[in-house]
PARO-307752 format. One record per residue (C-alpha): residue number from 1; residue in three letters; x negated, y, z negated. Coordinates in nm, 4 decimals. Layout:
<pts>
- NUM, ALA, X, Y, Z
...
</pts>
This chain:
<pts>
- 1, MET, -10.4650, 5.8834, -14.7429
- 2, ALA, -10.5012, 6.2288, -14.5945
- 3, ALA, -10.2144, 6.4693, -14.5451
- 4, TYR, -10.0596, 6.5109, -14.2010
- 5, ARG, -10.2760, 6.7195, -13.9660
- 6, ASN, -10.2348, 6.8795, -13.6270
- 7, GLU, -10.6036, 6.9167, -13.5437
- 8, ASN, -10.7228, 6.8308, -13.1946
- 9, THR, -10.9112, 6.5040, -13.2364
- 10, SER, -10.9960, 6.2334, -12.9901
- 11, LEU, -10.8276, 5.8964, -12.9930
- 12, SER, -11.0311, 5.6283, -13.1657
- 13, PRO, -11.2079, 5.4106, -12.9053
- 14, ASP, -11.0377, 5.0839, -12.9991
- 15, CYS, -10.6906, 5.2210, -12.9305
- 16, ASN, -10.5160, 5.2047, -12.5945
- 17, LEU, -10.4933, 5.5329, -12.4093
- 18, SER, -10.1731, 5.4439, -12.2290
- 19, THR, -9.9138, 5.6819, -12.3726
- 20, SER, -9.6542, 5.9288, -12.2495
- 21, ARG, -9.7516, 6.1969, -12.5038
- 22, ASP, -10.0584, 6.4131, -12.5571
- 23, LEU, -10.1953, 6.2672, -12.8792
- 24, ARG, -10.3994, 6.5813, -12.9437
- 25, LEU, -10.0713, 6.7515, -13.0290
- 26, SER, -9.9505, 6.4689, -13.2534
- 27, LYS, -9.9545, 6.4684, -13.6276
- 28, HIS, -10.1911, 6.2098, -13.7623
- 29, VAL, -10.3443, 6.0716, -14.0785
- 30, ARG, -10.6951, 5.9487, -14.1370
- 31, ASP, -10.6807, 5.5870, -14.2510
- 32, ASN, -10.9796, 5.4192, -14.4149
- 33, VAL, -10.9288, 5.1017, -14.2088
- 34, HIS, -10.8084, 5.2092, -13.8642
- 35, GLY, -10.9315, 5.5683, -13.8415
- 36, ASN, -10.6873, 5.8214, -13.6956
- 37, ILE, -10.3259, 5.7015, -13.6967
- 38, TYR, -10.1062, 5.9112, -13.4688
- 39, LEU, -9.7428, 5.9497, -13.5666
- 40, ASP, -9.4572, 5.9737, -13.3165
- 41, PRO, -9.1607, 6.2065, -13.3909
- 42, LEU, -8.9034, 5.9323, -13.4614
- 43, SER, -9.1338, 5.7465, -13.7009
- 44, LEU, -9.2061, 6.0752, -13.8802
- 45, LYS, -8.8342, 6.1190, -13.9462
- 46, PHE, -8.8336, 5.7863, -14.1317
- 47, MET, -9.1625, 5.8586, -14.3064
- 48, ASP, -9.0550, 6.1954, -14.4420
- 49, THR, -8.7812, 6.0502, -14.6612
- 50, GLU, -8.7887, 5.9772, -15.0306
- 51, GLN, -8.7068, 5.6131, -14.9571
- 52, PHE, -9.0215, 5.5619, -14.7485
- 53, GLN, -9.2421, 5.7828, -14.9670
- 54, ARG, -9.1521, 5.5481, -15.2540
- 55, LEU, -9.4042, 5.3067, -15.1020
- 56, ARG, -9.6807, 5.5311, -15.2369
- 57, GLU, -9.5736, 5.4165, -15.5839
- 58, LEU, -9.6026, 5.0454, -15.5034
- 59, LYS, -9.9508, 4.8969, -15.5212
- 60, GLN, -10.0035, 4.6660, -15.2261
- 61, LEU, -10.1554, 4.3970, -15.4485
- 62, GLY, -9.9443, 4.4539, -15.7564
- 63, LEU, -10.1474, 4.3736, -16.0675
- 64, VAL, -10.4645, 4.2569, -15.8908
- 65, HIS, -10.6322, 4.5861, -15.9889
- 66, MET, -10.6491, 4.4528, -16.3445
- 67, VAL, -10.9245, 4.2207, -16.2176
- 68, TYR, -11.0391, 4.3975, -15.8987
- 69, PRO, -11.0331, 4.7675, -15.9985
- 70, GLY, -11.0556, 4.8876, -15.6379
- 71, ALA, -10.7295, 4.7185, -15.5392
- 72, VAL, -10.5131, 5.0253, -15.5938
- 73, HIS, -10.4088, 5.0837, -15.2330
- 74, SER, -10.0373, 5.1170, -15.1703
- 75, ARG, -9.7620, 4.9746, -14.9526
- 76, PHE, -9.7553, 5.3183, -14.7893
- 77, GLU, -10.1045, 5.2758, -14.6468
- 78, HIS, -10.0339, 4.9207, -14.5370
- 79, SER, -9.7103, 5.0225, -14.3652
- 80, LEU, -9.8915, 5.2931, -14.1688
- 81, GLY, -10.1528, 5.0351, -14.0701
- 82, VAL, -9.8913, 4.7883, -13.9453
- 83, TYR, -9.7157, 5.0707, -13.7582
- 84, TRP, -10.0400, 5.1585, -13.5833
- 85, LEU, -10.1403, 4.8023, -13.4958
- 86, ALA, -9.7887, 4.7230, -13.3722
- 87, GLY, -9.8169, 5.0225, -13.1396
- 88, VAL, -10.1616, 4.9208, -13.0170
- 89, ALA, -10.0449, 4.5617, -12.9583
- 90, ILE, -9.7376, 4.6522, -12.7542
- 91, GLN, -9.9304, 4.9149, -12.5564
- 92, LYS, -10.1937, 4.6562, -12.4628
- 93, LEU, -9.9262, 4.4159, -12.3441
- 94, LYS, -9.7640, 4.6990, -12.1501
- 95, THR, -10.0957, 4.7914, -11.9889
- 96, TYR, -10.1828, 4.4372, -11.8806
- 97, GLN, -9.8374, 4.2871, -11.8196
- 98, GLY, -9.5936, 4.5775, -11.8402
- 99, SER, -9.4406, 4.5489, -11.4955
- 100, GLU, -9.4278, 4.1694, -11.5157
- 101, LEU, -9.2583, 4.1681, -11.8586
- 102, GLY, -9.0438, 4.4781, -11.8115
- 103, ILE, -9.1821, 4.6522, -12.1189
- 104, ASP, -9.0388, 5.0038, -12.1434
- 105, GLN, -9.0692, 5.2937, -12.3881
- 106, PHE, -8.7657, 5.1678, -12.5796
- 107, ASP, -8.9530, 4.8440, -12.6531
- 108, VAL, -9.2669, 5.0315, -12.7570
- 109, GLN, -9.0770, 5.2568, -12.9955
- 110, THR, -8.8761, 4.9681, -13.1419
- 111, VAL, -9.1839, 4.7618, -13.2236
- 112, LYS, -9.3588, 5.0618, -13.3825
- 113, VAL, -9.0604, 5.1472, -13.6042
- 114, ALA, -9.0312, 4.7814, -13.7081
- 115, GLY, -9.3978, 4.7862, -13.8083
- 116, LEU, -9.3518, 5.1061, -14.0059
- 117, LEU, -9.0424, 4.9905, -14.1961
- 118, HIS, -9.1124, 4.6183, -14.2416
- 119, ASP, -9.1927, 4.6615, -14.6136
- 120, VAL, -8.9654, 4.9539, -14.7014
- 121, GLY, -8.7540, 4.7209, -14.9186
- 122, HIS, -9.0450, 4.5699, -15.1097
- 123, GLY, -9.0128, 4.5344, -15.4852
- 124, PRO, -9.2582, 4.6351, -15.7588
- 125, PHE, -9.5779, 4.4437, -15.8352
- 126, SER, -9.6255, 4.2842, -15.4936
- 127, HIS, -9.4237, 3.9595, -15.4721
- 128, LEU, -9.3785, 3.9189, -15.8474
- 129, PHE, -9.0411, 4.0954, -15.8455
- 130, GLU, -8.8726, 3.8639, -15.5954
- 131, ARG, -9.0597, 3.5373, -15.6602
- 132, GLU, -9.1062, 3.5378, -16.0389
- 133, PHE, -8.8671, 3.7879, -16.1997
- 134, LEU, -8.5468, 3.7701, -15.9964
- 135, PRO, -8.5219, 3.3868, -15.9802
- 136, LYS, -8.5224, 3.3766, -16.3613
- 137, VAL, -8.2569, 3.6487, -16.3822
- 138, LEU, -8.0393, 3.5241, -16.0976
- 139, ASN, -8.0619, 3.1532, -16.1844
- 140, GLY, -8.2426, 3.0561, -15.8662
- 141, PHE, -8.0441, 3.2814, -15.6296
- 142, LYS, -8.2693, 3.3624, -15.3328
- 143, TRP, -8.3400, 3.7248, -15.2544
- 144, ALA, -8.6091, 3.8586, -15.0243
- 145, HIS, -8.7494, 4.2066, -14.9752
- 146, GLU, -8.6871, 4.1743, -14.6008
- 147, GLU, -8.3147, 4.1720, -14.6778
- 148, MET, -8.3471, 4.4953, -14.8696
- 149, SER, -8.5611, 4.6462, -14.5945
- 150, VAL, -8.2792, 4.6117, -14.3419
- 151, LYS, -8.0244, 4.7528, -14.5903
- 152, LEU, -8.2498, 5.0478, -14.6689
- 153, ILE, -8.2993, 5.1206, -14.2994
- 154, ASP, -7.9228, 5.1642, -14.2595
- 155, HIS, -7.9167, 5.3739, -14.5762
- 156, ILE, -8.1997, 5.5998, -14.4522
- 157, VAL, -8.0360, 5.6496, -14.1115
- 158, ASP, -7.7031, 5.7430, -14.2732
- 159, GLU, -7.8466, 5.9500, -14.5593
- 160, HIS, -8.0796, 6.1565, -14.3420
- 161, HIS, -7.8680, 6.1616, -14.0245
- 162, ILE, -8.1526, 6.0240, -13.8122
- 163, ASP, -8.0629, 6.0328, -13.4456
- 164, VAL, -8.1609, 5.6869, -13.3250
- 165, GLU, -7.9934, 5.4385, -13.0924
- 166, SER, -7.7932, 5.1720, -13.2728
- 167, GLU, -7.9405, 4.9043, -13.0457
- 168, MET, -8.2913, 5.0060, -13.1502
- 169, ILE, -8.2034, 4.9803, -13.5199
- 170, LYS, -8.0432, 4.6418, -13.4565
- 171, ARG, -8.3623, 4.5165, -13.2880
- 172, VAL, -8.5821, 4.6647, -13.5622
- 173, LYS, -8.3901, 4.4746, -13.8285
- 174, GLU, -8.4101, 4.1531, -13.6284
- 175, MET, -8.7865, 4.1933, -13.5952
- 176, ILE, -8.8309, 4.2515, -13.9680
- 177, LEU, -8.6297, 3.9381, -14.0530
- 178, ALA, -8.8002, 3.7270, -13.7840
- 179, SER, -9.0401, 3.5493, -14.0225
- 180, SER, -8.8056, 3.5214, -14.3225
- 181, GLU, -8.5517, 3.2556, -14.4142
- 182, PHE, -8.2851, 3.5170, -14.3428
- 183, VAL, -8.3804, 3.5390, -13.9756
- 184, LEU, -8.0949, 3.6613, -13.7584
- 185, PRO, -8.0056, 3.5243, -13.4158
- 186, LYS, -8.1735, 3.7427, -13.1540
- 187, GLY, -7.9395, 3.9859, -12.9845
- 188, ALA, -8.1094, 3.9548, -12.6486
- 189, LYS, -8.2156, 3.6468, -12.4575
- 190, ASP, -8.5109, 3.8193, -12.2940
- 191, LYS, -8.8320, 3.9662, -12.4375
- 192, GLN, -8.8469, 3.7242, -12.7291
- 193, PHE, -9.2224, 3.7871, -12.7361
- 194, LEU, -9.1530, 4.1262, -12.8964
- 195, TYR, -9.0506, 3.9403, -13.2136
- 196, ASP, -9.3983, 3.7845, -13.2382
- 197, ILE, -9.5745, 4.1167, -13.3018
- 198, VAL, -9.4707, 4.2446, -13.6466
- 199, ALA, -9.3400, 3.9391, -13.8357
- 200, ASN, -9.4095, 3.6239, -13.6374
- 201, GLY, -9.1738, 3.3491, -13.7485
- 202, ARG, -9.3157, 3.1135, -13.4886
- 203, ASN, -9.6704, 3.0711, -13.6181
- 204, GLY, -9.7521, 3.3564, -13.8552
- 205, ILE, -9.9970, 3.5438, -13.6313
- 206, ASP, -9.8860, 3.9062, -13.6527
- 207, VAL, -10.0129, 4.2590, -13.7113
- 208, ASP, -9.8853, 4.2527, -14.0702
- 209, LYS, -10.1565, 3.9950, -14.1516
- 210, PHE, -10.4122, 4.1707, -13.9311
- 211, ASP, -10.3773, 4.4783, -14.1496
- 212, TYR, -10.3528, 4.3358, -14.4998
- 213, ILE, -10.6336, 4.0822, -14.4612
- 214, VAL, -10.8818, 4.3541, -14.3667
- 215, ARG, -10.7370, 4.6184, -14.6025
- 216, ASP, -10.7184, 4.3905, -14.9064
- 217, SER, -11.0667, 4.2490, -14.8481
- 218, ARG, -11.2148, 4.5970, -14.8277
- 219, ALA, -11.0312, 4.7232, -15.1373
- 220, CYS, -11.1530, 4.4257, -15.3419
- 221, GLY, -11.5123, 4.4661, -15.2279
- 222, LEU, -11.5112, 4.1385, -15.0349
- 223, GLY, -11.6537, 4.0671, -14.6934
- 224, CYS, -11.4213, 3.9814, -14.4049
- 225, SER, -11.5535, 3.8081, -14.0940
- 226, PHE, -11.2126, 3.7787, -13.9309
- 227, ASP, -11.1877, 4.0147, -13.6298
- 228, PHE, -10.8321, 4.0867, -13.5162
- 229, HIS, -10.9480, 4.3179, -13.2349
- 230, ARG, -11.0571, 4.0193, -13.0269
- 231, LEU, -10.7171, 3.8525, -13.0541
- 232, MET, -10.5295, 4.1728, -12.9729
- 233, GLU, -10.7465, 4.2372, -12.6693
- 234, THR, -10.7131, 3.8880, -12.5220
- 235, MET, -10.3539, 3.7897, -12.6114
- 236, ARG, -10.1113, 3.7281, -12.3275
- 237, VAL, -9.7425, 3.6536, -12.2899
- 238, LEU, -9.6538, 3.3246, -12.1240
- 239, GLY, -9.3058, 3.1743, -12.1280
- 240, ASP, -9.1726, 3.4620, -12.3426
- 241, GLU, -9.4183, 3.4078, -12.6303
- 242, VAL, -9.7539, 3.5571, -12.7227
- 243, CYS, -10.0321, 3.3090, -12.6439
- 244, TYR, -10.4075, 3.3122, -12.6950
- 245, ARG, -10.7126, 3.1980, -12.5029
- 246, ALA, -10.8247, 2.8450, -12.5836
- 247, LYS, -11.1742, 2.9769, -12.6618
- 248, ASP, -11.0215, 3.1850, -12.9480
- 249, TYR, -10.8987, 2.8768, -13.1367
- 250, LEU, -11.1587, 2.9073, -13.4129
- 251, SER, -11.0951, 3.2832, -13.4468
- 252, ILE, -10.7295, 3.2063, -13.5171
- 253, HIS, -10.8263, 2.9349, -13.7649
- 254, LYS, -11.0425, 3.1953, -13.9404
- 255, LEU, -10.7316, 3.4142, -13.9796
- 256, TYR, -10.5521, 3.1378, -14.1692
- 257, ALA, -10.8615, 3.0380, -14.3673
- 258, THR, -10.9347, 3.3985, -14.4707
- 259, ARG, -10.5764, 3.4474, -14.5847
- 260, ALA, -10.5914, 3.1252, -14.7888
- 261, GLU, -10.9219, 3.2337, -14.9464
- 262, LEU, -10.7714, 3.5696, -15.0466
- 263, HIS, -10.4850, 3.3856, -15.2123
- 264, ARG, -10.7231, 3.1596, -15.4016
- 265, THR, -10.9798, 3.4176, -15.5166
- 266, VAL, -10.7751, 3.7384, -15.5376
- 267, TYR, -10.3962, 3.7158, -15.5305
- 268, THR, -10.3731, 3.4114, -15.7605
- 269, HIS, -10.6844, 3.4702, -15.9732
- 270, SER, -10.6250, 3.3096, -16.3146
- 271, LYS, -10.6509, 3.6439, -16.4986
- 272, VAL, -10.4233, 3.8147, -16.2464
- 273, LYS, -10.1637, 3.5428, -16.3046
- 274, ALA, -10.1983, 3.5874, -16.6821
- 275, VAL, -10.1109, 3.9558, -16.6489
- 276, GLU, -9.8272, 3.8747, -16.4087
- 277, LEU, -9.6768, 3.6233, -16.6508
- 278, MET, -9.6809, 3.8893, -16.9232
- 279, VAL, -9.5222, 4.1528, -16.6987
- 280, VAL, -9.2486, 3.9069, -16.5971
- 281, ASP, -9.1755, 3.8406, -16.9651
- 282, ALA, -9.1683, 4.2152, -17.0352
- 283, LEU, -8.9254, 4.2766, -16.7480
- 284, LEU, -8.7029, 3.9876, -16.8548
- 285, LYS, -8.6802, 4.1200, -17.2102
- 286, ALA, -8.6023, 4.4710, -17.0826
- 287, ASN, -8.3588, 4.3722, -16.8100
- 288, SER, -8.0368, 4.3577, -17.0092
- 289, TYR, -8.0996, 4.7076, -17.1463
- 290, LEU, -8.2386, 4.8773, -16.8326
- 291, GLU, -8.0370, 4.6688, -16.5827
- 292, ILE, -8.3444, 4.6378, -16.3594
- 293, SER, -8.2088, 4.3523, -16.1493
- 294, SER, -7.8789, 4.5250, -16.0751
- 295, SER, -8.0585, 4.7663, -15.8418
- 296, ILE, -8.0793, 4.4997, -15.5701
- 297, GLN, -7.7054, 4.5377, -15.5147
- 298, ASP, -7.7285, 4.8985, -15.3962
- 299, PRO, -7.9955, 5.0498, -15.1673
- 300, SER, -7.9145, 5.3993, -15.3005
- 301, GLU, -8.0303, 5.2812, -15.6448
- 302, TYR, -8.2961, 5.0317, -15.5400
- 303, TRP, -8.5274, 5.2900, -15.3823
- 304, LYS, -8.5716, 5.4467, -15.7286
- 305, LEU, -8.7377, 5.1283, -15.8571
- 306, ASP, -9.1184, 5.1100, -15.8317
- 307, ASP, -9.4285, 5.0170, -16.0327
- 308, SER, -9.3616, 5.3002, -16.2774
- 309, ILE, -9.0991, 5.0831, -16.4485
- 310, ILE, -9.3832, 4.9628, -16.6730
- 311, LYS, -9.4623, 5.3179, -16.7835
- 312, THR, -9.0909, 5.3767, -16.8431
- 313, ILE, -9.0791, 5.0782, -17.0779
- 314, GLU, -9.4101, 5.1607, -17.2411
- 315, THR, -9.3153, 5.5170, -17.3361
- 316, ALA, -8.9487, 5.4645, -17.4228
- 317, PRO, -8.8689, 5.4869, -17.7965
- 318, ASP, -8.5649, 5.2588, -17.7749
- 319, GLU, -8.5631, 4.9688, -18.0189
- 320, GLU, -8.4093, 4.7475, -17.7505
- 321, LEU, -8.7399, 4.7701, -17.5583
- 322, ARG, -8.9696, 4.6957, -17.8510
- 323, GLU, -9.0617, 4.3408, -17.7437
- 324, SER, -9.1327, 4.4565, -17.3892
- 325, ARG, -9.3431, 4.7466, -17.5193
- 326, ASP, -9.5445, 4.5084, -17.7357
- 327, LEU, -9.6250, 4.2925, -17.4345
- 328, ILE, -9.7379, 4.5901, -17.2295
- 329, LEU, -9.9522, 4.7081, -17.5211
- 330, ARG, -10.1167, 4.3650, -17.5276
- 331, ILE, -10.1999, 4.4050, -17.1590
- 332, ARG, -10.3474, 4.7510, -17.2194
- 333, ARG, -10.5656, 4.6107, -17.4982
- 334, ARG, -10.6603, 4.3048, -17.2893
- 335, ASN, -10.4967, 4.0682, -17.5352
- 336, LEU, -10.3728, 3.8486, -17.2540
- 337, TYR, -10.2068, 3.5113, -17.2409
- 338, GLN, -10.4978, 3.2676, -17.2693
- 339, PHE, -10.5762, 3.0466, -16.9719
- 340, CYS, -10.6115, 2.6899, -17.1002
- 341, ASN, -10.6754, 2.4761, -16.7947
- 342, GLU, -10.5576, 2.3821, -16.4476
- 343, TYR, -10.5458, 2.0952, -16.2046
- 344, SER, -10.4914, 2.0540, -15.8336
- 345, VAL, -10.1988, 1.8271, -15.7535
- 346, PRO, -10.3274, 1.5059, -15.5889
- 347, LYS, -10.2803, 1.5070, -15.2135
- 348, ASP, -10.0524, 1.2018, -15.2154
- 349, LYS, -9.8228, 1.3698, -15.4703
- 350, LEU, -9.7759, 1.7000, -15.2873
- 351, GLU, -9.4724, 1.6070, -15.0785
- 352, HIS, -9.2491, 1.5306, -15.3782
- 353, PHE, -9.4031, 1.7764, -15.6237
- 354, LYS, -9.1664, 1.9592, -15.8584
- 355, ASN, -9.2758, 2.2710, -16.0417
- 356, VAL, -9.4143, 2.2019, -16.3874
- 357, THR, -9.2374, 2.3940, -16.6657
- 358, ALA, -9.3286, 2.5065, -17.0158
- 359, GLN, -9.0768, 2.2511, -17.1406
- 360, ASP, -9.2707, 1.9730, -16.9642
- 361, ILE, -9.5850, 2.0705, -17.1549
- 362, ALA, -9.4103, 2.1212, -17.4900
- 363, CYS, -9.2510, 1.7759, -17.4603
- 364, SER, -9.5956, 1.6206, -17.4060
- 365, GLN, -9.7397, 1.7145, -17.7454
- 366, LYS, -9.8055, 1.4327, -17.9915
- 367, ASN, -9.9486, 1.5420, -18.3238
- 368, GLY, -10.0701, 1.8559, -18.4938
- 369, VAL, -9.9286, 2.2037, -18.4384
- 370, LEU, -9.5633, 2.2050, -18.3360
- 371, LEU, -9.5462, 2.3849, -18.0031
- 372, LYS, -9.2342, 2.5631, -17.8859
- 373, GLU, -9.1495, 2.6160, -17.5228
- 374, ASP, -9.1889, 2.9915, -17.5708
- 375, ASP, -9.5515, 2.9431, -17.6802
- 376, ILE, -9.6468, 2.8228, -17.3318
- 377, ALA, -9.6569, 2.9804, -16.9873
- 378, VAL, -9.7013, 2.7815, -16.6656
- 379, SER, -9.8008, 2.9087, -16.3220
- 380, ASN, -9.7425, 2.6824, -16.0209
- 381, VAL, -9.9670, 2.8247, -15.7502
- 382, ARG, -9.9032, 2.7240, -15.3897
- 383, ILE, -10.1712, 2.8091, -15.1331
- 384, ASP, -10.1242, 2.7166, -14.7693
- 385, LEU, -10.2007, 2.8292, -14.4149
- 386, THR, -9.8552, 2.9990, -14.3797
- 387, ARG, -9.6588, 2.6831, -14.2894
- 388, GLY, -9.6568, 2.4733, -14.6056
- 389, MET, -9.7871, 2.1233, -14.5436
- 390, GLN, -9.7779, 2.1743, -14.1678
- 391, ASN, -10.0692, 2.2888, -13.9539
- 392, PRO, -9.9709, 2.6343, -13.8201
- 393, LEU, -10.2076, 2.5904, -13.5250
- 394, GLU, -9.9679, 2.3277, -13.3893
- 395, SER, -9.7150, 2.6091, -13.3367
- 396, ILE, -9.9511, 2.8145, -13.1204
- 397, ASN, -9.9768, 2.7890, -12.7442
- 398, PHE, -10.3009, 2.8662, -12.5664
- 399, PHE, -10.4073, 2.9325, -12.2081
- 400, LYS, -10.7227, 2.8462, -12.0146
- 401, ASP, -10.7928, 3.1782, -11.8407
- 402, TYR, -10.6095, 3.4741, -11.6927
- 403, GLU, -10.5629, 3.3014, -11.3582
- 404, SER, -10.3724, 3.0145, -11.5157
- 405, GLU, -9.9973, 3.0222, -11.5845
- 406, GLU, -10.0029, 2.7078, -11.7998
- 407, LYS, -9.9700, 2.7213, -12.1789
- 408, PHE, -10.0528, 2.4311, -12.4088
- 409, PRO, -10.1151, 2.3397, -12.7752
- 410, ILE, -10.4576, 2.2188, -12.8886
- 411, PRO, -10.4915, 1.9267, -13.1339
- 412, ASP, -10.7412, 1.9797, -13.4164
- 413, ASP, -10.9569, 1.6851, -13.3171
- 414, ARG, -11.0214, 1.8376, -12.9754
- 415, ILE, -11.2041, 2.1276, -13.1392
- 416, SER, -11.3889, 2.0081, -13.4471
- 417, HIS, -11.3862, 1.7244, -13.6998
- 418, LEU, -11.4840, 1.9766, -13.9689
- 419, LEU, -11.1414, 2.1417, -13.9741
- 420, PRO, -10.9103, 2.0588, -14.2690
- 421, THR, -10.6783, 1.7603, -14.2589
- 422, SER, -10.4594, 1.9002, -14.5370
- 423, TYR, -10.2920, 2.2387, -14.5126
- 424, GLN, -10.1628, 2.3064, -14.8621
- 425, ASP, -10.2932, 2.3174, -15.2182
- 426, MET, -10.0768, 2.3178, -15.5287
- 427, ILE, -10.2492, 2.4254, -15.8489
- 428, VAL, -10.0828, 2.3950, -16.1891
- 429, ARG, -10.2156, 2.6387, -16.4508
- 430, VAL, -10.1183, 2.6491, -16.8151
- 431, TYR, -10.1526, 2.9432, -17.0538
- 432, SER, -10.1102, 2.9835, -17.4276
- 433, LYS, -9.9211, 3.2979, -17.5234
- 434, LYS, -10.1059, 3.3021, -17.8574
- 435, PRO, -10.4858, 3.2655, -17.8844
- 436, GLU, -10.4617, 3.0401, -18.1894
- 437, LEU, -10.2577, 2.7833, -17.9937
- 438, VAL, -10.5050, 2.7261, -17.7075
- 439, ALA, -10.6262, 2.3927, -17.8494
- 440, ALA, -10.2734, 2.2585, -17.9040
- 441, VAL, -10.1513, 2.3726, -17.5610
- 442, SER, -10.4620, 2.2278, -17.3918
- 443, GLU, -10.4062, 1.8908, -17.5602
- 444, ALA, -10.0392, 1.8850, -17.4611
- 445, PHE, -10.1395, 1.9724, -17.1035
- 446, GLU, -10.3840, 1.6808, -17.0950
- 447, ASN, -10.1137, 1.4486, -17.2301
- 448, PHE, -9.8803, 1.5676, -16.9552
- 449, GLN, -10.1372, 1.4821, -16.6868
- 450, LEU, -10.1941, 1.1364, -16.8329
- 451, LYS, -9.8186, 1.0759, -16.8459
- 452, VAL, -9.7566, 1.1856, -16.4870
- 453, TYR, -10.0730, 1.0707, -16.3053
- 454, GLY, -10.2306, 0.8142, -16.5387
- 455, VAL, -10.5513, 1.0212, -16.5465
- 456, LYS, -10.6593, 1.3723, -16.6339
- 457, ALA, -10.6367, 1.5562, -16.3031
- 458, GLN, -10.8174, 1.8645, -16.4372
- 459, VAL, -11.1853, 1.9071, -16.3489
- 460, HIS, -11.3068, 1.9383, -16.7090
- 461, ASP, -11.1800, 1.9746, -17.0630
- 462, THR, -11.0913, 2.3161, -17.2007
- 463, PRO, -11.4119, 2.4703, -17.3437
- 464, GLU, -11.4421, 2.4334, -17.7225
- 465, LYS, -11.5248, 2.8045, -17.7570
- 466, LYS, -11.1875, 2.8926, -17.6048
- 467, LYS, -11.0095, 2.6461, -17.8325
- 468, ARG, -11.1678, 2.8022, -18.1421
- 469, ARG, -11.0704, 3.1561, -18.0445
- 470, ILE, -10.8309, 3.3214, -18.2896
</pts>
């Protein structure tokens, strides 16, 4: 990411020219996905704070770089990308429907700030902190980074005396929480479509996904045939929600399918999950001494927490951190938890599936080596199209053409019989924490499958070479 510049450069051709300011005089950065990103004065005030700059120290994909070395881009870059796309999206709506919808500069600025700050409360190592570490520390208590984002926004405004309307900040926080389980009731009854842009709780189509799908694919060296520009150019507001042309149905399906493929091949790669399981164990062992989890209680402390916590543990001489240091050293030397096997939960068992635990596997052993629960690690991987077992396309309304005022859903079978009939996968993966126990853990895992399903649900047996590894 380049430093801020004041050079006179032309606006990139895919961006809307409708603006009240001369962009040639604006500070901007050169982004490797979107080109020039121009920064408005209010957004710069938020950006130039230590709380926002912290995002430079958070890798967007957490520990994925251990498998895909190019995946070292940060939450900072992603946040700038979402800021830019949010601005482009609202400007397009203003250009085509501004007078009809009553979109004003207040709305434009609010949406842009929401895009910029949507991830300011994110924890270390992508979603590992809130989905894997905190639930084990807090005994299942639910915490989400969106909650911390809204707390940090208040903290930044107070700490840096940012002159911004309270109503704008209120709307920004509502927009950030719009797709989370902590969604707040909207303060206004009109312009609900504005909440569809950054974090769409209605159907998951938002500029957050537009940015990270393209950015993550590029960083990992993968192709990406999904084109968000088409959707942004043709979207339209009908009945206070963002709708799409019926002819773009398959383009929207490609958004969901591409996201699911990234989850399967990148975010939940078996080696990535092995490293994540080890980092979670290291953080858990260090937590009582470093009080890592206590930071979520106070935004003024939380912003100091980032990916460097691993280096802090690794280089600390304290005896209390020895076990955590040993785990990190194993990661450095690629002595990872050993992947034993996996299976995909049968379709008819998905609805009532309960996460498999290390205890479940340990209790399934019969003879031979005596396995302890702490010898085993289990990863329950859920991959869906953003709406669990539901088809997210059922939550989208379409329109025929720009002369029509009617919006309507489209059933799958009206488009293609090749589209999926199931919208969620659940994969259970089991790891041995010690190489010499792979055979015993694999056998216990097979016994568990036979006990629960009556058959081995895994595709094949664990390779003998892996079982013999010591």
